[in-house]
C-alpha positions in Angstrom: 0.0 0.0 0.0 1.3 3.3 -0.9 1.9 5.4 2.3 1.6 8.6 0.4 -2.1 8.1 -0.3 -4.3 11.0 1.1 -8.0 11.2 0.9 -9.9 14.5 0.5 -13.4 14.3 2.0 -15.9 17.0 0.9 -19.1 17.2 3.0 -21.5 20.1 3.8 -21.8 19.1 7.4 -18.5 18.7 9.4 -17.5 19.4 13.0 -18.7 21.4 14.9 -21.9 21.6 13.0 -24.9 20.1 14.6 -26.1 17.4 12.2 -26.2 13.7 12.1 -24.2 13.7 9.0 -21.4 15.8 10.5 -21.1 13.4 13.5 -20.8 10.5 11.1 -18.1 12.3 8.9 -16.2 13.4 12.0 -16.1 9.9 13.5 -14.6 8.6 10.2 -12.1 11.3 9.7 -10.7 11.3 13.2 -10.3 7.5 13.0 -8.1 7.7 9.8 -4.4 8.3 10.3 -4.0 12.0 10.3 -1.5 12.0 7.4 -4.0 10.2 5.2 -7.0 12.4 5.3 -8.2 16.0 4.7 -11.7 17.5 5.1 -13.5 20.4 3.6 -16.9 21.5 4.8 -19.2 24.3 5.7 -18.7 26.9 8.4 -22.0 27.3 10.0 -23.6 29.1 12.9 -25.2 25.8 14.1 -22.3 24.5 16.2 -21.7 22.5 19.4 -21.2 25.4 21.8 -19.3 24.5 25.0 -18.2 21.1 23.7 -14.6 20.3 23.6 -12.7 17.2 22.9 -9.1 16.1 22.3 -9.3 15.3 18.7 -6.9 16.7 16.3 -8.7 18.7 13.6 -5.9 20.7 12.0 -6.6 18.9 8.8 -10.2 20.3 8.6 -10.9 23.2 6.3 -14.0 25.4 6.7 -15.5 27.4 3.8 -18.7 29.6 3.7 -20.1 29.9 0.2 -23.4 31.2 1.4 -25.0 34.5 0.1 -28.2 35.8 1.6 -30.5 38.7 0.4 -31.9 40.3 3.5 -31.6 37.0 5.3 -33.4 35.0 2.6 -32.6 32.8 -0.4 -29.3 31.4 0.9 -30.2 27.9 -0.4 -30.4 29.3 -4.0 -27.9 32.1 -3.9 -25.0 30.0 -2.8 -24.9 28.5 -6.3 -23.4 31.8 -7.5 -20.3 30.8 -5.6 -20.1 27.2 -7.1 -17.0 28.0 -9.2 -15.4 29.6 -6.2 -16.0 26.4 -4.1 -14.7 24.3 -6.9 -11.4 26.3 -7.1 -11.1 26.1 -3.3 -11.4 22.3 -3.2 -8.9 22.0 -6.1 -6.4 24.3 -4.3 -6.7 22.3 -1.1 -6.3 19.0 -2.9 -3.2 20.2 -4.6 -1.9 21.9 -1.5 -2.3 18.7 0.6 -1.2 16.3 -2.2 -4.5 14.5 -2.2 -4.7 11.3 -4.3 -8.5 10.8 -4.2 -11.8 12.7 -3.4 -14.8 11.3 -1.4 -17.9 13.3 -1.7 -20.7 13.1 1.0 -24.4 13.4 0.1 -27.2 14.8 1.3 -26.0 17.9 -0.3 -25.5 18.1 -4.1 -23.9 21.4 -4.0 -20.8 20.2 -2.2 -20.9 16.8 -4.1 -21.0 18.6 -7.5 -18.2 20.8 -6.6 -16.1 17.9 -5.4 -17.0 16.0 -8.6 -15.9 18.9 -10.8 -12.6 19.3 -8.8 -11.8 15.6 -9.2 -12.5 15.9 -13.0 -10.2 18.9 -13.3 -7.5 17.3 -11.3 -7.9 13.8 -12.7 -8.2 12.3 -9.3 -10.3 9.2 -8.5 -13.7 10.1 -7.2 -15.9 8.3 -4.7 -19.3 9.1 -3.2 -21.1 8.2 0.0 -24.8 8.6 -0.1 -26.4 9.1 3.4 -29.8 9.6 1.7 -31.4 8.9 -1.7 -31.0 11.7 -4.2 -33.1 12.0 -7.3 -35.8 9.9 -5.5 -36.1 12.5 -2.9 -36.1 15.8 -4.9 -38.8 17.9 -6.5 -38.9 21.0 -8.7 -35.8 22.5 -10.1 -33.5 20.5 -7.9 -35.2 17.2 -9.3 -34.2 18.4 -12.8 -30.6 19.0 -11.5 -30.7 15.5 -10.0 -31.8 13.9 -13.2 -28.7 15.3 -14.8 -26.2 15.1 -12.0 -27.0 11.8 -10.4 -25.8 9.7 -13.4 -22.7 11.8 -13.6 -21.9 11.0 -9.9 -22.7 7.3 -10.2 -20.7 6.9 -13.4 -17.6 9.0 -12.3 -17.3 7.2 -8.9 -15.2 4.1 -8.6 -17.5 3.1 -5.7 -20.8 4.6 -4.6 -21.1 3.9 -0.9 -24.5 4.0 0.6 -25.3 4.0 4.3 -27.4 0.8 4.7 -28.3 -2.5 3.1 -31.7 -1.0 2.6 -30.3 1.7 0.3 -27.9 -0.8 -1.3 -30.8 -3.1 -2.3 -32.8 -0.3 -3.7 -30.0 1.3 -5.7 -29.0 -2.1 -7.1 -32.5 -2.8 -8.2 -33.4 0.7 -9.6 -29.9 1.6 -11.1 -28.2 -1.5 -12.4 -24.8 -1.2 -13.9 -23.3 1.2 -11.3 -21.0 0.1 -8.5 -22.7 0.5 -5.1 -21.3 -0.7 -1.7 -22.9 -0.6 1.8 -20.9 1.4 4.3 -22.8 2.1 7.6 -22.5 5.0 9.9 -19.6 4.5 12.2 -19.6 5.3 16.0 -17.3 4.8 19.0 -19.0 1.8 20.4 -18.0 1.3 24.1 -17.5 -2.1 25.6 -20.8 -2.6 27.3 -21.7 -5.5 29.6 -25.3 -6.1 30.2 -26.4 -5.0 33.8 -30.0 -5.7 34.7 -31.9 -2.3 35.3 -32.7 -1.4 38.8 -36.4 -1.5 39.8 -38.1 1.7 38.9 -38.9 4.0 41.7 -41.5 6.8 41.1 -42.4 7.7 37.6 -41.4 5.7 34.6 -38.8 7.7 32.7 -38.6 7.5 29.0 -36.1 9.2 26.8 -36.2 10.6 23.3 -33.3 12.1 21.4 -32.6 13.6 18.0 -33.9 16.2 15.6 -37.6 16.0 14.9 -38.4 16.5 11.2 -40.6 15.0 8.5 -38.5 11.8 8.6 -40.1 10.9 12.0 -42.6 13.7 12.7 -45.9 11.9 12.8 -44.6 8.8 14.8 -42.8 11.2 17.3 -46.0 13.2 17.9 -47.9 10.0 18.5 -45.4 8.7 21.0 -45.5 12.0 22.7 -49.3 12.1 23.0 -49.5 8.6 24.2 -46.9 9.2 26.9 -48.5 12.5 28.0 -51.8 10.7 28.6 -50.3 8.4 31.3 -49.6 10.4 34.6 -47.1 7.8 35.7 -44.9 8.4 32.5 -42.2 11.1 32.5 -40.8 12.0 29.1 -37.3 13.5 28.8 -36.3 15.0 25.5 -32.8 15.8 24.2 -33.3 18.2 21.4 -33.7 21.9 20.6 -36.6 23.5 22.5 -37.1 26.2 19.9 -37.6 23.6 17.0 -40.1 21.8 19.1 -42.1 25.0 19.9 -42.0 25.6 16.0 -43.8 22.2 15.6 -46.4 23.3 18.3 -45.1 20.7 20.7 -46.3 21.5 24.3 -42.7 21.4 25.8 -44.2 22.3 29.3 -45.6 18.8 29.5 -42.1 17.2 29.3 -38.5 17.5 30.6 -36.5 19.2 28.0 -32.7 18.9 28.3 -31.7 20.7 25.1 -28.2 20.1 23.8 -25.6 18.4 26.0 -22.2 17.1 25.2 -22.0 13.6 23.8 -20.3 12.5 27.1 -23.2 13.7 29.2 -25.6 12.4 26.7 -24.3 8.8 27.0 -23.8 9.2 30.8 -27.5 9.9 31.1 -28.7 6.6 29.7 -28.6 5.0 33.2 -31.2 7.6 34.4 -34.0 6.1 32.1 -36.2 3.1 31.9 -36.9 3.1 28.2 -35.5 4.5 25.1 -37.7 5.8 22.4 -37.0 5.5 18.7 -39.3 6.9 16.0 -39.6 6.5 12.2 -42.2 8.3 10.1 -45.2 6.3 8.8 -46.0 9.2 6.3 -45.2 12.8 5.7 -43.6 15.0 3.1 -40.6 12.8 2.3 -40.9 10.5 -0.6 -42.0 6.8 -0.2 -38.5 5.4 -1.0 -36.8 7.8 1.5 -39.1 6.4 4.3 -38.3 3.0 3.1 -34.6 3.2 3.2 -33.6 5.7 5.8 -31.7 4.6 8.9 -31.8 7.1 11.9 -28.3 7.8 13.2 -29.7 8.2 16.7 -30.5 4.4 16.6 -26.9 3.4 17.2 -26.2 4.9 20.7 -29.6 3.6 21.8 -28.3 0.0 20.9 -25.6 0.3 23.5 -27.6 2.2 26.1 -28.1 -0.9 28.3 -31.8 0.0 28.2 -34.7 -1.4 26.2 -35.7 0.3 23.0 -39.3 1.1 22.1 -39.4 1.7 18.3 -42.5 3.2 16.7 -41.8 2.3 13.1 -44.0 1.2 10.2 -44.0 -2.2 8.5 -42.0 -2.5 5.2 -39.2 -0.1 6.0 -35.5 -1.0 6.5 -35.3 0.2 10.1 -38.2 -2.0 11.2 -36.8 -4.9 9.2 -33.3 -4.4 10.8 -34.6 -4.2 14.4 -36.8 -7.3 13.9 -34.2 -9.4 12.3 -31.8 -8.6 15.1 -34.5 -8.8 17.8 -33.2 -5.8 19.6 -36.2 -3.5 20.2 -39.8 -3.7 21.0 -41.5 -2.7 17.9 -45.0 -0.8 17.5 -45.7 -0.9 13.8 -49.1 0.5 13.8 -50.7 3.9 14.3 -52.2 3.0 17.7 -51.6 4.7 21.1 -53.0 1.7 22.9 -50.4 -0.4 21.3 -47.8 2.0 22.4 -49.0 1.8 26.0 -49.0 -2.0 25.8 -45.5 -2.1 24.5 -44.2 0.1 27.3 -46.0 -2.1 30.0 -44.5 -5.2 28.4 -41.0 -3.8 28.6 -41.5 -2.9 32.2 -43.1 -6.1 33.4 -41.6 -8.9 31.3 -38.0 -9.0 32.6 -36.9 -12.0 30.5 -38.1 -10.3 27.4 -36.5 -7.1 28.3 -33.2 -8.7 29.0 -33.2 -10.5 25.6 -33.7 -7.3 23.7 -31.1 -5.4 25.6 -28.4 -8.1 25.1 -29.3 -8.4 21.5 -29.1 -4.6 21.2 -25.6 -4.5 22.7 -24.4 -7.2 20.2 -26.1 -5.4 17.3 -24.3 -2.1 18.1 -20.9 -3.6 17.2 -21.9 -3.6 13.5 -21.4 0.1 13.7 -17.9 0.2 15.3 -16.2 3.2 13.7 -12.9 1.4 13.6 -14.1 -1.3 11.4 -16.1 1.1 9.3 -13.0 3.3 8.8 -10.9 0.3 7.9 -13.4 -0.9 5.3 -13.5 2.6 3.7 -9.7 3.0 3.9 -9.1 -0.5 2.2 -11.8 0.1 -0.4 -10.2 3.3 -1.6 -6.5 2.9 -1.1 -6.1 -0.6 -2.3 -6.9 0.8 -5.8 -4.6 3.8 -5.8 
């Protein structure tokens, strides 16, 4: 293996931005040998304020191509800076002596810029799709996707996708291109099953993650079901402002807002049940609902607490949880079924123990060290 190989990763979301994709990218980048990877991403106001760690990010480059007109239109006006971003990526690739470029989707602006830079520099190009592309676009951006997706697929030596669900869909719908599954990687602690202590007082349930169209209807159904039981206490880790925007009555629940990752993981032992939601319907496309895999699933797997998943039949997440037998699943729009599932987790100790042990074992699939090695070998063995 050529020790001079160096990978340039281009992603809209990078540390310290607050997105699931930025966390995934950061986990991968910081587990590569520092001399073998460089990262370019957007500088954004949505950051992890107050969080510090000891990771070396001197190989991270931030750029801000955004333009706004009286605070509006940023999503469209940034395209005026496309050529500037392409030049920036090209200059960094040359400065750092990069030998390949990996572009991260869900943002076609950065992926296209990375694609063009790779073409101009004649560097091997790779993609990693965290979501579907053309199948989840509308209007003018769908027209762009129809033109650009084949370019990305065809130019990439490997198109990585974030789950077997996406892999199966892409292989079936877009035969002839090279797709490979690469799951989201996390630091998975060495967890030993410890029986939960008997509950004293109210039943504490924990929900974490962004609430958006990918999970909105299921999340609201969970919240409503829990609110109607006076002996249940819901704790939410997420932005209070975004919940108020969705007309969620935050006064009925305990809102923790954003905390550091260390504090978040340490809090697991305070709860009786972990909640996971996946949208039954909404404004996303049908295939997006079928193939997506919520990043927040992974820490819940090693939480040493039982998971209650409210997720519909026929989607990858439900199939994954059922296949690994690692969560209690409510796959119907029924608050009574949610109540019954909670009571089952509380009262059936043998069932609860089985689910927790299976979840701890399943979490190892997402060990970032293994994921990083898969990516490194897949790209560098060809260079």
